[in-house]
N, CA, C and O atoms as CSV, one atom per row, in Angstrom:
chain,resi,resn,atom,element,x,y,z
A,1,MET,N,N,5.212,16.729,10.112
A,1,MET,CA,C,4.254,16.193,11.063
A,1,MET,C,C,4.785,14.865,11.599
A,1,MET,O,O,5.183,13.990,10.830
A,2,ASN,N,N,4.786,14.729,12.885
A,2,ASN,CA,C,5.244,13.488,13.503
A,2,ASN,C,C,4.031,12.595,13.740
A,2,ASN,O,O,3.342,12.726,14.751
A,3,ILE,N,N,3.778,11.689,12.803
A,3,ILE,CA,C,2.579,10.861,12.877
A,3,ILE,C,C,2.606,9.883,14.029
A,3,ILE,O,O,1.554,9.463,14.513
A,4,GLU,N,N,3.819,9.507,14.484
A,4,GLU,CA,C,3.887,8.565,15.591
A,4,GLU,C,C,3.257,9.116,16.871
A,4,GLU,O,O,2.839,8.339,17.729
A,5,LYS,N,N,3.183,10.432,17.014
A,5,LYS,CA,C,2.568,11.022,18.209
A,5,LYS,C,C,1.092,10.664,18.305
A,5,LYS,O,O,0.501,10.755,19.381
A,6,GLN,N,N,0.493,10.259,17.191
A,6,GLN,CA,C,-0.926,9.906,17.159
A,6,GLN,C,C,-1.163,8.437,17.518
A,6,GLN,O,O,-2.313,8.017,17.647
A,7,LEU,N,N,-0.106,7.661,17.678
A,7,LEU,CA,C,-0.235,6.217,17.846
A,7,LEU,C,C,0.102,5.776,19.265
A,7,LEU,O,O,0.892,6.426,19.949
A,8,PRO,N,N,-0.498,4.668,19.707
A,8,PRO,CA,C,-0.128,4.091,21.003
A,8,PRO,C,C,1.334,3.647,20.992
A,8,PRO,O,O,1.865,3.286,19.943
A,9,LEU,N,N,1.976,3.674,22.141
A,9,LEU,CA,C,3.395,3.321,22.236
A,9,LEU,C,C,3.696,1.907,21.759
A,9,LEU,O,O,4.756,1.670,21.178
A,10,ASP,N,N,2.781,0.954,21.992
A,10,ASP,CA,C,3.045,-0.418,21.554
A,10,ASP,C,C,3.108,-0.510,20.029
A,10,ASP,O,O,3.791,-1.381,19.490
A,11,VAL,N,N,2.411,0.371,19.342
A,11,VAL,CA,C,2.460,0.393,17.876
A,11,VAL,C,C,3.761,1.047,17.421
A,11,VAL,O,O,4.437,0.532,16.530
A,12,VAL,N,N,4.114,2.173,18.025
A,12,VAL,CA,C,5.330,2.894,17.650
A,12,VAL,C,C,6.552,1.989,17.782
A,12,VAL,O,O,7.441,2.023,16.932
A,13,ALA,N,N,6.602,1.194,18.822
A,13,ALA,CA,C,7.737,0.298,19.044
A,13,ALA,C,C,7.866,-0.739,17.934
A,13,ALA,O,O,8.970,-1.216,17.670
A,14,LYS,N,N,6.777,-1.095,17.285
A,14,LYS,CA,C,6.795,-2.125,16.244
A,14,LYS,C,C,7.167,-1.586,14.864
A,14,LYS,O,O,7.581,-2.356,13.997
A,15,VAL,N,N,7.028,-0.282,14.645
A,15,VAL,CA,C,7.198,0.282,13.306
A,15,VAL,C,C,8.546,-0.077,12.698
A,15,VAL,O,O,8.592,-0.603,11.586
A,16,ASP,N,N,9.628,0.189,13.389
A,16,ASP,CA,C,10.953,-0.099,12.842
A,16,ASP,C,C,11.535,-1.403,13.351
A,16,ASP,O,O,12.615,-1.808,12.922
A,17,ALA,N,N,10.837,-2.067,14.259
A,17,ALA,CA,C,11.335,-3.326,14.815
A,17,ALA,C,C,11.131,-4.499,13.861
A,17,ALA,O,O,11.802,-5.523,13.986
A,18,THR,N,N,10.216,-4.357,12.920
A,18,THR,CA,C,9.938,-5.422,11.963
A,18,THR,C,C,10.750,-5.157,10.693
A,18,THR,O,O,10.551,-4.125,10.052
A,19,PRO,N,N,11.653,-6.054,10.317
A,19,PRO,CA,C,12.527,-5.784,9.179
A,19,PRO,C,C,11.829,-5.774,7.820
A,19,PRO,O,O,12.231,-5.028,6.928
A,20,GLU,N,N,10.805,-6.581,7.656
A,20,GLU,CA,C,10.108,-6.651,6.366
A,20,GLU,C,C,8.603,-6.650,6.581
A,20,GLU,O,O,8.094,-7.215,7.548
A,21,TYR,N,N,7.919,-6.014,5.675
A,21,TYR,CA,C,6.458,-5.975,5.730
A,21,TYR,C,C,5.886,-6.558,4.447
A,21,TYR,O,O,6.481,-6.432,3.377
A,22,ASP,N,N,4.742,-7.188,4.560
A,22,ASP,CA,C,4.023,-7.726,3.405
A,22,ASP,C,C,3.502,-6.548,2.589
A,22,ASP,O,O,2.754,-5.720,3.109
A,23,ASP,N,N,3.885,-6.463,1.322
A,23,ASP,CA,C,3.453,-5.333,0.492
A,23,ASP,C,C,2.316,-5.709,-0.462
A,23,ASP,O,O,2.180,-5.119,-1.534
A,24,THR,N,N,1.508,-6.685,-0.070
A,24,THR,CA,C,0.360,-7.102,-0.872
A,24,THR,C,C,-0.524,-5.903,-1.194
A,24,THR,O,O,-0.795,-5.068,-0.331
A,25,HIS,N,N,-0.971,-5.827,-2.450
A,25,HIS,CA,C,-1.834,-4.724,-2.879
A,25,HIS,C,C,-3.080,-4.677,-1.996
A,25,HIS,O,O,-3.806,-5.663,-1.875
A,26,GLY,N,N,-3.314,-3.535,-1.391
A,26,GLY,CA,C,-4.470,-3.353,-0.518
A,26,GLY,C,C,-4.147,-3.571,0.943
A,26,GLY,O,O,-4.933,-3.194,1.812
A,27,GLY,N,N,-2.986,-4.183,1.236
A,27,GLY,CA,C,-2.593,-4.445,2.614
A,27,GLY,C,C,-2.155,-3.172,3.327
A,27,GLY,O,O,-2.013,-2.128,2.691
A,28,PRO,N,N,-1.942,-3.244,4.627
A,28,PRO,CA,C,-1.591,-2.054,5.400
A,28,PRO,C,C,-0.334,-1.322,4.917
A,28,PRO,O,O,-0.350,-0.097,4.798
A,29,TYR,N,N,0.748,-2.045,4.639
A,29,TYR,CA,C,1.978,-1.396,4.177
A,29,TYR,C,C,1.737,-0.696,2.837
A,29,TYR,O,O,2.152,0.446,2.644
A,30,ASP,N,N,1.077,-1.374,1.933
A,30,ASP,CA,C,0.764,-0.816,0.613
A,30,ASP,C,C,-0.093,0.434,0.730
A,30,ASP,O,O,0.174,1.430,0.057
A,31,ARG,N,N,-1.110,0.398,1.569
A,31,ARG,CA,C,-2.012,1.548,1.718
A,31,ARG,C,C,-1.306,2.739,2.352
A,31,ARG,O,O,-1.576,3.885,1.990
A,32,GLY,N,N,-0.401,2.478,3.299
A,32,GLY,CA,C,0.373,3.574,3.883
A,32,GLY,C,C,1.221,4.268,2.838
A,32,GLY,O,O,1.255,5.496,2.766
A,33,GLY,N,N,1.908,3.472,2.028
A,33,GLY,CA,C,2.724,4.037,0.967
A,33,GLY,C,C,1.895,4.798,-0.056
A,33,GLY,O,O,2.303,5.860,-0.526
A,34,ALA,N,N,0.741,4.261,-0.398
A,34,ALA,CA,C,-0.130,4.926,-1.377
A,34,ALA,C,C,-0.664,6.245,-0.829
A,34,ALA,O,O,-0.721,7.238,-1.555
A,35,ASP,N,N,-1.053,6.265,0.430
A,35,ASP,CA,C,-1.562,7.518,1.006
A,35,ASP,C,C,-0.483,8.589,0.982
A,35,ASP,O,O,-0.763,9.744,0.661
A,36,SER,N,N,0.738,8.219,1.317
A,36,SER,CA,C,1.834,9.183,1.254
A,36,SER,C,C,2.086,9.621,-0.186
A,36,SER,O,O,2.227,10.814,-0.455
A,37,TYR,N,N,2.144,8.661,-1.115
A,37,TYR,CA,C,2.409,8.965,-2.525
A,37,TYR,C,C,1.426,9.990,-3.075
A,37,TYR,O,O,1.813,10.916,-3.788
A,38,TYR,N,N,0.156,9.817,-2.739
A,38,TYR,CA,C,-0.879,10.733,-3.237
A,38,TYR,C,C,-1.078,11.936,-2.319
A,38,TYR,O,O,-2.005,12.724,-2.509
A,39,ARG,N,N,-0.200,12.071,-1.323
A,39,ARG,CA,C,-0.225,13.194,-0.377
A,39,ARG,C,C,-1.522,13.257,0.412
A,39,ARG,O,O,-2.027,14.332,0.734
A,40,ARG,N,N,-2.048,12.069,0.717
A,40,ARG,CA,C,-3.236,12.014,1.570
A,40,ARG,C,C,-2.806,12.024,3.021
A,40,ARG,O,O,-1.651,11.740,3.339
A,41,GLN,N,N,-3.728,12.350,3.891
A,41,GLN,CA,C,-3.447,12.362,5.317
A,41,GLN,C,C,-3.155,10.958,5.824
A,41,GLN,O,O,-3.587,9.963,5.243
A,42,PHE,N,N,-2.418,10.908,6.908
A,42,PHE,CA,C,-2.143,9.654,7.612
A,42,PHE,C,C,-3.465,9.137,8.162
A,42,PHE,O,O,-4.084,9.780,9.009
A,43,ASP,N,N,-3.896,7.974,7.678
A,43,ASP,CA,C,-5.202,7.419,8.048
A,43,ASP,C,C,-5.123,5.897,7.957
A,43,ASP,O,O,-5.552,5.319,6.958
A,44,PRO,N,N,-4.580,5.237,8.987
A,44,PRO,CA,C,-4.403,3.786,8.918
A,44,PRO,C,C,-5.679,3.028,8.541
A,44,PRO,O,O,-6.736,3.203,9.147
A,45,HIS,N,N,-5.541,2.191,7.531
A,45,HIS,CA,C,-6.632,1.349,7.036
A,45,HIS,C,C,-6.024,0.345,6.060
A,45,HIS,O,O,-4.849,0.439,5.706
A,46,TYR,N,N,-6.831,-0.601,5.637
A,46,TYR,CA,C,-6.417,-1.497,4.555
A,46,TYR,C,C,-7.643,-2.196,3.993
A,46,TYR,O,O,-8.741,-2.125,4.545
A,47,TRP,N,N,-7.420,-2.865,2.888
A,47,TRP,CA,C,-8.468,-3.616,2.187
A,47,TRP,C,C,-8.022,-5.076,2.121
A,47,TRP,O,O,-7.137,-5.397,1.328
A,48,PRO,N,N,-8.600,-5.968,2.919
A,48,PRO,CA,C,-8.125,-7.359,2.961
A,48,PRO,C,C,-8.287,-8.138,1.655
A,48,PRO,O,O,-7.604,-9.140,1.447
A,49,GLU,N,N,-9.174,-7.692,0.784
A,49,GLU,CA,C,-9.383,-8.397,-0.490
A,49,GLU,C,C,-8.750,-7.657,-1.663
A,49,GLU,O,O,-9.019,-7.983,-2.819
A,50,GLY,N,N,-7.919,-6.672,-1.378
A,50,GLY,CA,C,-7.315,-5.847,-2.425
A,50,GLY,C,C,-7.951,-4.471,-2.414
A,50,GLY,O,O,-9.090,-4.311,-1.975
A,51,THR,N,N,-7.227,-3.492,-2.890
A,51,THR,CA,C,-7.691,-2.105,-2.846
A,51,THR,C,C,-9.080,-1.944,-3.445
A,51,THR,O,O,-9.351,-2.356,-4.573
A,52,MET,N,N,-9.945,-1.331,-2.653
A,52,MET,CA,C,-11.330,-1.030,-3.025
A,52,MET,C,C,-12.190,-2.280,-3.225
A,52,MET,O,O,-13.238,-2.220,-3.867
A,53,ARG,N,N,-11.747,-3.405,-2.676
A,53,ARG,CA,C,-12.522,-4.645,-2.764
A,53,ARG,C,C,-12.887,-5.102,-1.370
A,53,ARG,O,O,-12.078,-5.001,-0.447
A,54,GLY,N,N,-14.075,-5.593,-1.212
A,54,GLY,CA,C,-14.517,-6.053,0.098
A,54,GLY,C,C,-14.787,-4.881,1.020
A,54,GLY,O,O,-15.212,-3.815,0.577
A,55,THR,N,N,-14.540,-5.082,2.293
A,55,THR,CA,C,-14.814,-4.071,3.303
A,55,THR,C,C,-13.510,-3.453,3.785
A,55,THR,O,O,-12.584,-4.163,4.176
A,56,ARG,N,N,-13.442,-2.132,3.756
A,56,ARG,CA,C,-12.277,-1.406,4.247
A,56,ARG,C,C,-12.172,-1.598,5.762
A,56,ARG,O,O,-13.156,-1.437,6.483
A,57,VAL,N,N,-10.982,-1.941,6.235
A,57,VAL,CA,C,-10.734,-2.120,7.664
A,57,VAL,C,C,-10.154,-0.814,8.202
A,57,VAL,O,O,-9.096,-0.368,7.758
A,58,GLU,N,N,-10.845,-0.209,9.153
A,58,GLU,CA,C,-10.424,1.063,9.745
A,58,GLU,C,C,-9.458,0.820,10.899
A,58,GLU,O,O,-9.364,-0.296,11.409
A,59,MET,N,N,-8.739,1.866,11.312
A,59,MET,CA,C,-7.737,1.741,12.360
A,59,MET,C,C,-8.301,1.140,13.641
A,59,MET,O,O,-7.614,0.362,14.303
A,60,LYS,N,N,-9.519,1.477,14.002
A,60,LYS,CA,C,-10.093,0.965,15.252
A,60,LYS,C,C,-10.231,-0.557,15.236
A,60,LYS,O,O,-10.333,-1.187,16.289
A,61,ASP,N,N,-10.234,-1.141,14.045
A,61,ASP,CA,C,-10.367,-2.590,13.906
A,61,ASP,C,C,-9.053,-3.279,13.511
A,61,ASP,O,O,-9.038,-4.481,13.243
A,62,MET,N,N,-7.968,-2.527,13.475
A,62,MET,CA,C,-6.668,-3.074,13.089
A,62,MET,C,C,-5.876,-3.508,14.315
A,62,MET,O,O,-6.046,-2.963,15.406
A,63,THR,N,N,-5.008,-4.499,14.121
A,63,THR,CA,C,-4.108,-4.923,15.186
A,63,THR,C,C,-2.945,-3.929,15.272
A,63,THR,O,O,-2.712,-3.172,14.329
A,64,PRO,N,N,-2.223,-3.924,16.379
A,64,PRO,CA,C,-1.034,-3.066,16.454
A,64,PRO,C,C,-0.036,-3.351,15.330
A,64,PRO,O,O,0.595,-2.425,14.820
A,65,GLU,N,N,0.113,-4.608,14.943
A,65,GLU,CA,C,1.033,-4.966,13.859
A,65,GLU,C,C,0.571,-4.377,12.523
A,65,GLU,O,O,1.397,-3.915,11.737
A,66,GLU,N,N,-0.726,-4.388,12.262
A,66,GLU,CA,C,-1.257,-3.821,11.014
A,66,GLU,C,C,-1.074,-2.309,10.990
A,66,GLU,O,O,-0.730,-1.737,9.956
A,67,ILE,N,N,-1.303,-1.668,12.122
A,67,ILE,CA,C,-1.111,-0.218,12.192
A,67,ILE,C,C,0.367,0.116,11.997
A,67,ILE,O,O,0.703,1.090,11.322
A,68,ALA,N,N,1.241,-0.686,12.582
A,68,ALA,CA,C,2.681,-0.478,12.400
A,68,ALA,C,C,3.063,-0.638,10.933
A,68,ALA,O,O,3.874,0.135,10.425
A,69,ALA,N,N,2.495,-1.625,10.241
A,69,ALA,CA,C,2.791,-1.836,8.819
A,69,ALA,C,C,2.336,-0.643,7.992
A,69,ALA,O,O,3.073,-0.181,7.120
A,70,TYR,N,N,1.143,-0.141,8.249
A,70,TYR,CA,C,0.652,1.045,7.537
A,70,TYR,C,C,1.611,2.216,7.783
A,70,TYR,O,O,2.011,2.908,6.846
A,71,THR,N,N,1.971,2.429,9.047
A,71,THR,CA,C,2.851,3.529,9.415
A,71,THR,C,C,4.202,3.408,8.728
A,71,THR,O,O,4.739,4.401,8.239
A,72,LYS,N,N,4.756,2.202,8.687
A,72,LYS,CA,C,6.041,1.975,8.032
A,72,LYS,C,C,5.943,2.263,6.538
A,72,LYS,O,O,6.847,2.877,5.970
A,73,GLY,N,N,4.865,1.831,5.894
A,73,GLY,CA,C,4.678,2.131,4.477
A,73,GLY,C,C,4.594,3.626,4.227
A,73,GLY,O,O,5.185,4.138,3.276
A,74,TYR,N,N,3.865,4.321,5.077
A,74,TYR,CA,C,3.736,5.776,4.965
A,74,TYR,C,C,5.105,6.433,5.150
A,74,TYR,O,O,5.518,7.265,4.342
A,75,ASN,N,N,5.803,6.048,6.224
A,75,ASN,CA,C,7.118,6.632,6.516
A,75,ASN,C,C,8.138,6.326,5.435
A,75,ASN,O,O,8.927,7.197,5.070
A,76,ASP,N,N,8.138,5.098,4.913
A,76,ASP,CA,C,9.091,4.734,3.868
A,76,ASP,C,C,8.907,5.601,2.637
A,76,ASP,O,O,9.886,6.066,2.053
A,77,ASN,N,N,7.664,5.824,2.236
A,77,ASN,CA,C,7.439,6.653,1.063
A,77,ASN,C,C,7.776,8.117,1.337
A,77,ASN,O,O,8.311,8.804,0.467
A,78,GLU,N,N,7.467,8.596,2.537
A,78,GLU,CA,C,7.830,9.973,2.893
A,78,GLU,C,C,9.348,10.140,2.803
A,78,GLU,O,O,9.833,11.134,2.262
A,79,ALA,N,N,10.089,9.180,3.327
A,79,ALA,CA,C,11.554,9.247,3.311
A,79,ALA,C,C,12.099,9.186,1.880
A,79,ALA,O,O,13.096,9.833,1.561
A,80,ALA,N,N,11.442,8.409,1.031
A,80,ALA,CA,C,11.878,8.281,-0.360
A,80,ALA,C,C,11.534,9.529,-1.178
A,80,ALA,O,O,12.152,9.793,-2.209
A,81,GLY,N,N,10.555,10.281,-0.714
A,81,GLY,CA,C,10.146,11.486,-1.444
A,81,GLY,C,C,9.481,11.190,-2.779
A,81,GLY,O,O,9.544,12.002,-3.702
A,82,ASP,N,N,8.846,10.032,-2.880
A,82,ASP,CA,C,8.196,9.613,-4.121
A,82,ASP,C,C,6.726,10.028,-4.078
A,82,ASP,O,O,5.887,9.330,-3.509
A,83,PHE,N,N,6.431,11.174,-4.689
A,83,PHE,CA,C,5.071,11.728,-4.628
A,83,PHE,C,C,4.502,11.928,-6.020
A,83,PHE,O,O,5.231,12.210,-6.972
A,84,LYS,N,N,3.199,11.778,-6.123
A,84,LYS,CA,C,2.479,11.999,-7.397
A,84,LYS,C,C,2.645,13.436,-7.833
A,84,LYS,O,O,2.466,14.362,-7.042
A,85,GLU,N,N,2.985,13.615,-9.087
A,85,GLU,CA,C,3.063,14.955,-9.678
A,85,GLU,C,C,1.712,15.297,-10.288
A,85,GLU,O,O,1.225,14.587,-11.167
A,86,TYR,N,N,1.125,16.352,-9.837
A,86,TYR,CA,C,-0.177,16.783,-10.367
A,86,TYR,C,C,-0.015,17.917,-11.336
A,86,TYR,O,O,-1.003,18.409,-11.882
């Protein structure tokens, strides 16, 4: 599945243009990687106070940079092939 087809072009351009992403627990990059790891659907979001703390920020309320970070985290884990064994 090509998840970038679901994103605005300004977000797609940022995904690989940023060399490093903040991997804070609950942040966009972390949540993207976790969703991929657990084989969940691509669903940009993050938790500003840490995973499952505070209010979940949905894609409609995220900046293009945050969506790009989530996407990069998701893509990085997909490329690594690091998935939960059930």
